Every structure is written in C-alpha cells, then in structure tokens.
C-alpha positions in Angstrom: 21.5 14.8 1.5 21.9 14.4 -2.5 21.7 17.4 -4.6 18.6 15.6 -6.4 16.4 15.4 -3.1 17.3 19.0 -2.5 16.1 20.2 -5.9 13.2 18.2 -5.2 12.0 20.1 -2.0 13.3 23.4 -3.6 10.6 22.7 -6.1 7.9 21.5 -3.9 8.6 24.6 -1.7 8.8 27.1 -4.8 5.1 25.6 -5.7 4.0 26.4 -2.1 5.6 29.7 -2.2 4.1 30.8 -5.5 0.8 29.4 -5.1 0.4 31.5 -1.7 2.0 34.7 -3.2 0.2 34.7 -6.3 -2.9 32.6 -6.3 -4.1 31.5 -2.9 -3.0 34.9 -0.9 -3.2 33.7 2.6 -1.6 34.0 6.3 0.3 31.8 8.3 -1.1 29.9 11.2 0.9 26.8 11.7 4.6 26.2 13.0 6.7 23.5 13.1 10.4 23.1 13.8 10.7 27.2 13.6 9.2 27.4 10.1 5.8 29.0 9.7 3.0 27.6 7.1 -0.5 28.7 6.0 -2.4 25.3 7.3 -4.9 24.7 4.4 -2.0 25.3 1.7 0.8 23.0 3.4 -1.5 20.1 4.3 -2.7 20.6 0.6 0.8 20.4 -0.7 1.1 17.3 1.4 -2.1 15.9 0.4 -0.8 16.2 -3.4 2.5 14.5 -2.6 0.7 11.6 -0.5 -1.9 11.2 -2.9 -4.1 11.7 0.2 -7.8 13.2 0.9 -8.4 16.6 2.4 -11.4 18.0 3.9 -11.4 22.1 4.0 -14.1 23.6 6.2 -15.0 27.3 6.2 -17.3 30.3 5.7 -18.7 31.0 2.2 -16.3 32.4 0.0 -13.7 32.0 2.1 -11.2 30.3 -0.3 -11.7 26.8 0.4 -12.4 25.5 -3.2 -10.4 28.0 -4.6 -7.2 26.5 -2.8 -8.0 22.9 -3.9 -8.6 24.0 -7.4 -5.3 25.9 -7.5 -3.3 23.1 -5.8 -5.2 20.1 -8.1 -4.4 22.4 -11.3 -0.6 23.1 -10.3 0.4 19.8 -8.8 -1.2 17.7 -11.6 -0.6 19.9 -14.8 -4.4 20.2 -15.2 -5.6 23.1 -17.1 -7.1 25.4 -14.3 -10.5 25.6 -16.2 -10.6 22.0 -16.4 -10.5 21.5 -13.0 -13.3 23.6 -12.2 -15.4 22.1 -15.0 -14.9 18.4 -14.1 -15.5 19.1 -9.9 -18.9 18.4 -8.7 -20.8 20.9 -6.9 -22.7 19.2 -4.1 -26.2 19.4 -3.8 -29.2 17.7 -2.3 -30.1 16.2 -5.7 -26.8 14.3 -6.0 -27.2 10.5 -7.0 -24.9 7.9 -8.1 -25.8 8.5 -11.8 -25.0 12.3 -11.5 -21.7 11.4 -9.6 -20.4 8.5 -11.2 -22.1 7.6 -14.7 -25.4 7.1 -16.4 -26.0 3.5 -18.6 -25.6 4.1 -22.4 -29.0 4.0 -23.4 -28.3 3.6 -27.0 -26.5 0.8 -26.7 -29.1 -0.7 -24.6 -31.6 -0.2 -27.2 -29.2 -1.9 -29.9 -29.4 -5.3 -27.9 -25.8 -5.3 -27.5 -25.3 -7.4 -24.0 -22.1 -5.6 -23.4 -24.0 -2.0 -22.4 -23.4 -2.7 -18.9 -19.8 -3.4 -18.9 -19.2 0.3 -20.5 -21.4 3.0 -18.8 -21.1 6.5 -19.5 -18.7 7.8 -16.8 -19.0 11.4 -15.7 -16.0 13.6 -16.3 -15.5 13.6 -12.6 -15.0 9.9 -12.5 -12.6 9.7 -15.6 -10.2 12.5 -14.3 -7.8 11.1 -11.2 -7.3 14.1 -9.2 -10.9 14.9 -7.6 -12.6 18.1 -5.8 -16.5 17.9 -4.3 -17.4 21.2 -3.6 -20.0 21.9 -0.9 -19.7 18.2 0.1 -22.0 18.2 3.3 -25.0 19.5 1.0 -25.0 16.0 -0.1 -27.6 14.0 2.0 -25.9 11.5 4.4 -27.3 8.4 2.7 -25.6 9.5 -0.7 -22.3 10.3 0.7 -21.7 6.5 1.1 -21.2 6.8 -3.1 -17.5 7.9 -2.5 -16.6 5.5 0.2 -14.7 3.3 -2.1 -13.6 6.1 -4.3 -11.9 7.9 -1.6 -10.6 4.8 0.2 -9.0 2.9 -2.7 -9.7 5.2 -6.0 -11.8 2.3 -7.3 -15.1 3.2 -9.5 -17.9 1.0 -9.8 -20.9 1.6 -11.8 -23.2 -1.6 -13.0 -20.5 -3.8 -14.2 -18.2 -1.2 -15.2 -15.1 -0.5 -13.5 -12.4 2.2 -13.2 -9.5 2.1 -11.0 -7.2 5.3 -11.0 -5.5 4.1 -8.2 -4.9 6.8 -5.0 -5.1 10.2 -6.3 -5.5 13.8 -4.3 -9.2 14.2 -3.4 -10.5 17.4 -1.9 -13.9 18.2 -0.5 -15.1 21.5 0.8 -17.5 21.8 3.5 -19.5 25.1 4.7 -19.9 25.3 8.4 -23.8 24.1 9.0 -26.7 26.0 7.8 -30.3 24.8 7.1 -29.2 23.5 3.8 -26.1 21.1 4.5 -25.9 18.0 6.3 -23.6 16.1 8.6 -20.6 14.0 7.5 -21.3 10.5 7.7 -18.7 8.8 10.4 -17.4 6.5 7.9 -16.7 9.1 5.2 -15.0 11.4 7.8 -12.7 8.3 8.3 -11.4 8.2 4.9 -10.3 11.8 4.8 -6.7 12.0 5.9 -6.9 15.6 7.2 -9.1 18.5 7.8 -8.2 22.1 7.7 -10.0 25.2 8.1 -9.8 28.0 5.2 -9.4 31.0 7.1 -9.9 34.9 6.7 -6.7 35.9 4.9 -6.3 39.2 6.6 -7.4 42.9 5.3 -4.2 43.5 3.2 -4.7 40.4 1.5 -8.2 40.7 1.1 -8.0 44.3 -0.5 -5.6 42.4 -3.3 -8.4 39.7 -3.8 -11.0 41.8 -4.1 -9.4 43.9 -6.6 -8.7 40.9 -8.8 -12.6 40.6 -9.3 -12.4 38.9 -12.8 -9.8 36.1 -11.7 -7.5 37.9 -14.2 -4.8 35.7 -12.4 -6.1 32.6 -13.1 -5.5 32.6 -16.7 -2.0 31.8 -16.0 -3.2 28.1 -15.0 -5.9 28.0 -17.8 -6.1 26.9 -21.0 -9.0 27.4 -23.0 -7.9 25.4 -26.2 -6.6 22.4 -24.1 -9.5 22.4 -22.1 -11.9 22.0 -24.9 -9.8 19.2 -26.1 -9.9 17.3 -22.9 -13.6 17.5 -22.8 -13.7 16.3 -26.3 -12.0 13.1 -25.0 -14.0 12.8 -22.1 -17.2 12.9 -24.2 -15.4 10.5 -26.8 -16.9 7.5 -25.6 -13.5 5.9 -26.2 -12.2 2.9 -23.6 -11.0 4.5 -20.4 -7.4 3.5 -21.0 -7.6 5.4 -24.2 -8.8 8.3 -22.5 -6.5 8.2 -20.0 -3.5 8.3 -22.5 -4.7 11.1 -24.3 -5.8 12.8 -21.1 -1.9 12.4 -20.4 -0.8 13.7 -23.5 -2.7 17.1 -23.0 -1.2 17.4 -19.3 2.2 17.1 -21.2 1.3 19.5 -23.5 -0.1 22.2 -20.9 3.0 21.7 -18.5 5.2 22.4 -21.4 3.5 25.7 -21.9 3.8 26.2 -17.9 7.5 25.8 -18.4 7.8 28.5 -21.1 6.4 30.8 -18.5 8.9 30.1 -16.3 6.3 27.9 -14.2 7.6 24.9 -12.0 5.9 21.7 -12.6 6.5 18.2 -11.3 7.1 15.9 -13.7 5.5 12.1 -13.2 9.2 10.9 -12.3 9.8 13.8 -9.8 6.5 12.7 -7.6 7.4 9.2 -8.1 10.7 9.8 -6.5 9.3 12.3 -3.8 7.0 9.2 -3.1 10.1 6.7 -2.6 11.8 9.4 -0.6 9.1 9.9 1.7 8.6 6.2 2.4 12.3 6.1 3.3 11.5 9.0 6.1 11.9 7.2 9.8 10.3 8.0 12.9 12.9 9.0 15.6 12.2 7.5 18.9 10.2 10.5 20.8 7.9 10.4 17.6 7.4 6.8 17.6 6.9 6.9 21.2 4.5 10.0 21.1 2.9 8.1 18.4 2.6 4.7 20.6 1.2 6.7 23.6 -1.4 8.2 21.5 -2.5 5.2 19.7 -3.0 3.4 23.1 -4.6 6.4 24.6 -7.5 6.1 21.8 -7.7 2.5 21.6 -7.2 0.8 25.1 -9.7 0.9 28.0 -8.5 -0.8 31.4 -12.6 -1.3 32.0 -13.6 -2.3 28.7 -10.5 -3.9 27.5 -10.4 -2.0 24.4 -12.2 1.4 23.4 -15.1 1.1 21.5 -17.6 3.0 19.9 -20.7 0.9 21.4 -19.4 1.7 25.3 -19.6 5.0 27.3 -16.4 7.2 27.6 -15.4 6.7 31.3 -13.2 8.3 33.7 -13.1 5.6 36.3 -9.7 4.5 35.5 -7.9 8.2 35.0 -8.7 11.4 32.6 -6.8 9.4 29.6 -7.9 10.6 26.0 -10.1 7.8 25.8 -12.5 9.5 28.6 -13.2 12.5 26.5 -14.3 11.2 23.3 -17.1 8.7 22.1 -15.7 6.1 19.8 -12.6 4.7 19.0 -9.3 4.9 16.9 -8.9 3.6 13.7 -5.9 2.5 11.8 -6.8 4.7 8.9 -6.2 7.7 11.2 -2.8 6.0 12.1 -1.7 5.5 8.5 -2.6 9.3 7.9 -0.4 10.6 10.8 2.5 8.7 10.0 2.2 9.6 6.2 1.7 13.3 6.7 4.4 13.5 9.6 6.8 11.9 7.0 6.1 14.3 4.2 6.2 17.0 6.3 9.6 16.0 7.3 10.6 15.3 4.3 9.7 18.9 3.1 11.9 20.3 5.6 14.8 18.4 4.3 14.9 16.0 7.6 15.7 12.4 7.4 13.5 11.4 10.4 10.1 12.7 11.8 11.0 14.5 15.2 8.2 14.9 18.3 7.3 18.2 16.8 6.2 17.0 13.3 4.0 14.3 14.9 2.5 16.4 17.7 1.7 19.3 15.3 0.2 17.0 12.2 -1.6 14.8 15.0 -4.4 17.4 15.4 -5.3 17.8 11.7 -5.5 14.0 11.5 -8.0 13.8 14.2 -10.0 16.7 14.9 -12.8 15.9 12.3 -12.8 12.0 13.3 -13.3 12.5 17.0 -16.6 13.5 18.7 -15.8 15.0 22.1 -17.7 14.4 24.6 -19.9 17.4 26.4 -17.9 17.5 29.2 -14.7 18.0 27.4 -16.3 20.7 25.4 -17.6 22.4 28.5 -14.0 22.6 29.8 -13.2 24.6 26.2 -15.8 26.2 24.9 -15.2 29.6 26.5 -11.6 29.5 25.9 -9.8 32.5 23.8 -8.9 30.8 20.8 -7.8 30.8 17.2 -9.2 27.9 15.8 -12.8 26.3 15.5 -13.9 24.5 18.9 -13.0 21.0 17.9 -9.6 21.3 16.4 -9.2 24.1 19.8 -9.9 20.8 21.6 -7.7 18.6 19.9 -4.7 20.8 19.8 -5.0 21.0 23.6 -5.6 17.6 24.5 -2.7 16.3 22.4 -0.5 18.5 23.2 0.4 19.4 27.0 -3.2 20.0 28.1 -4.3 22.4 30.6 -4.1 22.4 34.7 -7.5 21.0 34.6 -7.0 18.2 32.0 -3.5 17.1 31.1 -2.8 16.8 27.5 -1.2 13.1 25.8 1.8 15.2 25.1 2.2 15.9 28.8 1.6 12.4 29.9 4.1 11.1 27.2 6.7 13.4 29.1 5.7 11.8 32.9 5.7 8.4 31.7 8.2 8.2 28.7 11.0 7.1 30.8 9.1 4.6 32.7 7.9 2.8 29.1 11.8 3.3 27.8 12.7 1.0 30.7 10.3 -1.6 30.0 11.4 -1.7 26.1 14.9 -1.8 27.1 14.5 -4.6 29.9 12.2 -6.7 26.9 15.0 -5.9 24.3 17.5 -7.4 26.5 15.4 -10.6 26.9 14.7 -9.9 30.3 11.1 -10.6 29.9 10.2 -11.4 33.7 11.5 -7.9 34.7 9.8 -6.2 31.9 6.6 -7.7 32.7 7.1 -6.5 36.6 8.1 -3.3 35.8 4.9 -2.6 33.4 2.7 -4.1 36.0 3.9 -1.5 38.5 3.5 1.3 36.1 0.0 0.2 35.4 -0.8 0.4 38.8 -3.7 -1.5 38.7 -5.6 -0.2 35.8 -4.9 3.6 37.0 -1.7 3.8 35.1 -1.1 5.0 31.4 -2.7 2.6 28.9 0.5 2.1 27.1 1.3 -0.1 30.1 -1.4 -2.2 29.9 -0.7 -2.6 26.1 2.8 -3.7 27.1 1.6 -6.3 30.0 -0.7 -7.8 27.1 2.1 -8.1 24.8 4.8 -9.6 27.5 2.2 -12.0 28.4 1.2 -13.0 24.7 -2.1 -12.3 24.9 
C-alpha cells in the first residue's frame, strides 16, 4: 500500500475523529472487522467520499441536521454559516419555485426572449452539496421535485439548466407526527443509505448542553466569506461564473482552516480517493453473499421474478422475497457496492470482505423495504437497539433467528453447492453445471440463486 494512499486514509480518519470528538459528540453503535464507529458519522463520511445521498432519521433536536451541516462544511470547504444559510427547511408550503428558482420577472417585462433560459435560481440550487432539513414535512407530490436532482445532480427550471454532477445530498426526517408525511418510494430509492441519529449518552449530552451558544461552530464559520458568497449567489451572473467565484471562496476558507491546523481534503485528494475506491474489488465471499442477497430480492420461483404488483408468498420457502412487498432495484445494488468499497478503503483494505458487505447492507436497504405484517409480527416485541425496520433488516440479512433464517445463514448453507456450479461452468462443463444447479433448485424449493443459475445456463 502506497504512503500517499495511507496518508489519505489517515486524513479522512482524522476528519472523522475530529468531527466526532469536537463537534458532533456521539457514541459508537456500528462495528465492522473489529473497528467501532458511530453509524451516522461513518455513513455520512462515506457519503461525502461517494458524493452519495443519505437520509437521517431521529427525534427532534437529536443532532440530525447538525451532523449533516458539519460534514458538508468540513468535507467541502464551505463556511458552516453558509451551509446553514443555503439549506432548505422543509415545510408543507414548499413548491418548485421555493426549492429551485423563480422566473426573472424584470427580464420578462423587457421583452428579452431569453428570460426563460436564465431563471433566478435559489441559493440551494447553485450550491453543489445539499441539505434538506425535515424533508418529510414536504407534501408527497412535491417530493418528486428533487428526484432528478438526487439521482443525477441535474436541476431544471423552465428552459434553464444547472448540472453539478453528483454531490453529497443529506435529508433529515423526524419520526412520524401529525405535521409530516411519508416519503414516496421513488425518492427513498434515490437515497443510498439511511441512518438513525441516536441519543449520544448522558456525558455527551452534558457537554452539548453547556455549549448553548454553539461557540464551537465559530471554528468552521466565516461571516465575512459567507457574506461574500451570498453576494456572488445574488449577483445574477451566469452559473459557470458563480461556480468559479465560489471555488475561490472555498479555497480562501480552506486556507484559513489550514492556518488553524484543521485538516482539509483538496479537490485532488477527493479525486484520488474516488479512483482508489473504484479500484477496490470484492473478495469471493463478499461477491457471493451479494449474489445470494440480490437473488432473494429479485427472483420468485412462483412468479419468475419479484414484482411490486405481486403478493409476497411463502409457497416456495421463507426466502427474503417472502417477507417484504416490492422488489430489488439496481440503484440499491450500486449503493451497496459503492459504500462497501469505500468502507474497505477507509479500513486500508484492498478488497471488500464479507463483514464489509453484510454490515453495510442493512443501512442500504432498511428505508427501501416494506416488511410484511407477518415479518413485523415476528420481531415487534424483541429487545432491540435499532428502529424496528432496521432491526428486522439486520436480522433477516444476517444469520436470522430460529424462526426465520437470514440471508447470511442461507448463504453459509448453500455457498459450497453454488461454488460447485460456478467451478463446473468455469471449466466448460455446462451440462454438469446445469444438472447440479437443477438438483440444488429442488423443484423450486431451493435457493433462488440456483434458479438464476439454471436460467443463465439454459440461456434464458
């Protein structure tokens, strides 16, 4: 492993530690390969490295927005007061105009026909890294406004267009009350991971309570630069010019942080991290667990494939597809691979191992999956440390229980047979591989991975 790579991982780890010890005080609740982390801070860090999308659930005043603001400030070189200023605070009156932009009414009255190409963008639209606070207070029909923004980083209004490319996007949600709404399934599928912002413990709560004027935030804030940035955002200049001027402000802010011995990630650092994360591969166990999980979420012996329009059925066994409504998606599979790779990179590993993928998977899936009432009833009275849906997801993607075996448990039982099918096919013994896969499928009662293997070997 190169010294440069080690240095980058140490820098990211240092930022994680600094945020967790000085700004977002928290306790560890996540362990992988013997190393412990706070899940909200860890997945927030991975979201910054991946330029991904993350949902934060929790109670009022639980630190959801605070953690997102610190992460966006520290990893993107933005003054903290600017991050707070441009975030959207969700409410039932949010519209496309309040989120994205308005027509330039003055230009409309001049007769200039190009006015539709140059709307007055909101500050939130013009800044790349994004936060929506209390996202589930936005009515469900209006949540669709951000679908393409979260998916591709493209923002359109009238004939105007901004393309930031992918950027880190955080959205916070309070638990259900009379003032908020559900999140529509398409928007849930756009968010790579979801975490709970947890109670930090009494000792940390005491420290937080004594910082009632948020004095520590002054370290990351810069009122002068924030006023300068707001002037640029309000200038009416073309977006490319605005972007260049904002980049100069970021560099000035980062220089100030470096002078305070605060570590920063340069653009070159982040580009190199992205390249190195891409180069991380999955080891055999991680790749095959991924295959078993995807098979259980997408294949149905009864209906051919798992569909949201078909009922969940236990007719062919208690596989994962029998416990939730809906189906898998290619987005969630990409999310799992990206976050598992970035976690392996952070832990100085050249390969994703089984622990990486099994520990990340529940956080990729729990907000996307709607468990059946039968599955919920099995777990609803359990002692647990997680929200019920996350608890169920961890159990059913892991070893499971005596009553309901999990994906990892079934993987352990069937991996040897699956490897035999792969080895036979890899040596060109297609007929033998097909017979082995068919035998393991056991008339539709065997693991769905063998149904998929049979389809591939038959060329279907």
